[in-house]
C-alpha positions as CSV (number, residue, x, y, z in Angstrom):
1,M,-24.4,19.2,170.4
2,T,-24.6,16.8,167.3
3,T,-22.2,14.2,166.6
4,F,-22.2,12.0,163.6
5,L,-21.4,8.2,162.6
6,L,-19.7,7.6,159.2
7,V,-20.3,4.0,158.1
8,G,-18.3,2.7,155.2
9,A,-17.6,5.3,152.4
10,G,-19.6,8.1,153.6
11,L,-22.8,6.8,154.8
12,L,-24.0,9.5,157.2
13,L,-25.8,8.3,160.3
14,A,-28.4,10.8,161.8
15,G,-26.4,12.7,164.7
16,I,-26.9,11.6,168.3
17,L,-28.1,14.9,169.9
18,L,-27.0,15.3,173.5
19,R,-29.4,17.4,175.3
20,H,-27.1,18.6,177.8
21,R,-23.2,18.5,177.6
22,S,-21.1,18.0,180.9
23,A,-18.3,20.1,182.1
24,N,-14.7,19.3,180.5
25,S,-13.7,17.7,183.5
26,R,-16.4,14.8,183.1
27,V,-15.6,14.2,179.6
28,A,-11.9,13.8,180.7
29,Q,-13.1,11.4,183.6
30,A,-15.2,9.3,180.9
31,R,-12.5,8.7,178.6
32,D,-10.4,7.5,181.5
33,S,-13.0,5.2,182.7
34,R,-13.3,1.6,181.9
35,L,-16.2,0.8,179.6
36,P,-19.5,-0.6,181.2
37,T,-20.9,-3.7,180.4
38,S,-24.4,-2.2,179.8
39,Y,-25.3,1.3,179.4
40,D,-27.5,3.6,181.8
41,L,-28.8,6.2,179.1
42,D,-29.5,8.4,182.0
43,N,-25.9,8.6,183.2
44,P,-24.1,11.4,181.9
45,T,-20.6,9.7,182.2
46,H,-22.3,6.5,180.2
47,V,-23.5,9.0,177.4
48,L,-20.1,10.6,177.0
49,L,-18.7,7.0,176.9
50,L,-21.3,6.1,174.2
51,D,-20.6,9.1,172.1
52,S,-16.8,8.4,172.6
53,V,-16.8,4.8,171.3
54,R,-19.3,6.0,168.4
55,D,-17.1,8.7,167.6
56,K,-13.8,6.7,167.4
57,Y,-15.3,3.7,165.8
58,S,-17.0,6.0,163.2
59,Y,-13.7,7.4,162.5
60,V,-12.3,3.9,161.7
61,L,-15.0,3.2,159.4
62,G,-15.0,6.5,157.6
63,Y,-11.5,7.8,157.4
64,D,-9.5,4.6,157.0
65,S,-6.3,5.6,155.0
66,S,-4.5,2.4,156.0
67,R,-3.5,-0.1,153.2
68,F,-6.8,-1.9,154.2
69,A,-8.9,1.1,153.0
70,A,-10.4,-0.5,150.1
71,C,-10.8,-3.9,151.9
72,L,-14.0,-5.4,153.1
73,F,-12.2,-7.2,155.7
74,K,-9.7,-5.6,158.0
75,P,-7.6,-6.5,160.9
76,A,-9.4,-6.2,164.4
77,S,-6.4,-4.3,165.7
78,M,-7.5,-1.3,163.7
79,L,-10.7,-1.1,166.1
80,P,-10.4,1.6,168.8
81,F,-12.1,-0.6,171.5
82,P,-12.6,-4.4,171.7
83,R,-15.2,-5.6,169.2
84,E,-17.6,-6.4,172.1
85,D,-17.3,-3.1,174.0
86,I,-18.2,-1.4,170.4
87,R,-21.1,-3.9,169.8
88,T,-22.5,-3.2,173.5
89,A,-22.5,0.6,173.0
90,L,-24.1,0.6,169.5
91,E,-26.8,-1.9,170.7
92,A,-27.6,0.6,173.6
93,L,-28.0,3.4,170.9
94,L,-29.9,1.3,168.6
95,A,-32.4,0.3,171.7
96,F,-32.8,3.9,172.2
97,A,-33.3,4.7,168.5
98,R,-35.8,1.9,168.1
99,G,-38.0,3.3,171.2
100,E,-37.0,0.3,173.2
101,R,-35.0,2.2,175.9
102,S,-35.5,6.0,177.4
103,S,-33.1,8.6,178.0
104,T,-33.2,12.1,179.3
105,L,-29.9,12.8,177.7
106,L,-30.3,11.8,174.3
107,D,-32.5,13.7,171.9
108,A,-35.7,11.8,170.6
109,S,-35.0,13.1,167.1
110,F,-32.4,10.2,167.1
111,R,-35.3,7.8,166.8
112,N,-35.6,7.4,163.2
113,Q,-35.4,4.8,160.7
114,Q,-32.3,6.3,159.1
115,S,-30.6,6.1,162.6
116,I,-31.8,2.6,163.1
117,D,-30.6,1.5,159.4
118,Q,-27.1,2.9,159.9
119,L,-26.6,1.6,163.4
120,E,-27.5,-1.9,162.0
121,V,-24.8,-1.6,159.4
122,A,-22.3,-0.3,161.8
123,L,-22.9,-3.2,163.9
124,L,-22.8,-5.8,160.8
125,S,-19.6,-4.1,160.1
126,L,-18.0,-5.0,163.1
127,D,-17.9,-8.6,161.7
128,N,-15.6,-7.3,158.9
129,F,-12.7,-6.8,161.5
130,L,-10.9,-10.2,161.8
131,D,-9.0,-11.4,164.7
132,V,-5.8,-12.2,162.4
133,P,-2.6,-10.5,162.2
134,E,-2.3,-7.8,160.0
135,D,0.5,-9.2,158.0
136,Q,-1.8,-12.0,157.1
137,I,-4.8,-10.2,155.8
138,P,-4.2,-9.9,151.9
139,V,-5.2,-6.3,150.5
140,E,-5.7,-7.7,147.1
141,L,-9.5,-7.5,147.0
142,R,-10.4,-11.0,145.7
143,D,-7.7,-12.5,148.0
144,N,-9.2,-10.3,150.9
145,A,-12.8,-11.5,150.2
146,R,-11.7,-15.1,150.3
147,L,-10.0,-14.9,153.6
148,G,-12.8,-12.9,155.3
149,F,-15.9,-15.2,153.9
150,G,-13.8,-18.4,154.6
151,L,-13.3,-17.3,158.1
152,S,-16.9,-15.9,158.6
153,S,-18.2,-19.4,157.5
154,R,-16.2,-21.3,160.3
155,P,-18.1,-21.8,163.4
156,D,-15.5,-20.4,165.6
157,S,-13.2,-18.1,163.2
158,S,-11.5,-16.2,166.1
159,D,-9.4,-19.4,166.6
160,A,-8.6,-20.3,163.1
161,D,-5.2,-20.9,162.0
162,I,-4.0,-18.8,159.0
């Protein structure tokens, strides 16, 4: 089975090719599980969770039809999972793509520079989701950039008063 990650406006990440697809009951079980703090790439449930996180985050990046669609900075409330959970999943995939981790369930064809580059962009894009209420993030591009870059230059932007 091939899955894809869309980054930004249509940048395509080479698919994660799963060598084995588990039964539907295992997929449902994976969706109901809490996300792990680290991923075992030889655990079918963990691989399914990785794919779910990647798929839902890619949808947010690639198919944003919200009022923030044209904006660089968006509310973190748009993320399908907490930022750190997404980061953990993408870092596990990046380690596999770089050849730093092995897996009997992920296909080695995912180990290429395009996958590495696009996972890195996806990780960087996480920082564009601000822990600011939606109604306090401007949609006018210049104001949006000012807010986002102003927050990202602060030492602890998550506690910023807007």
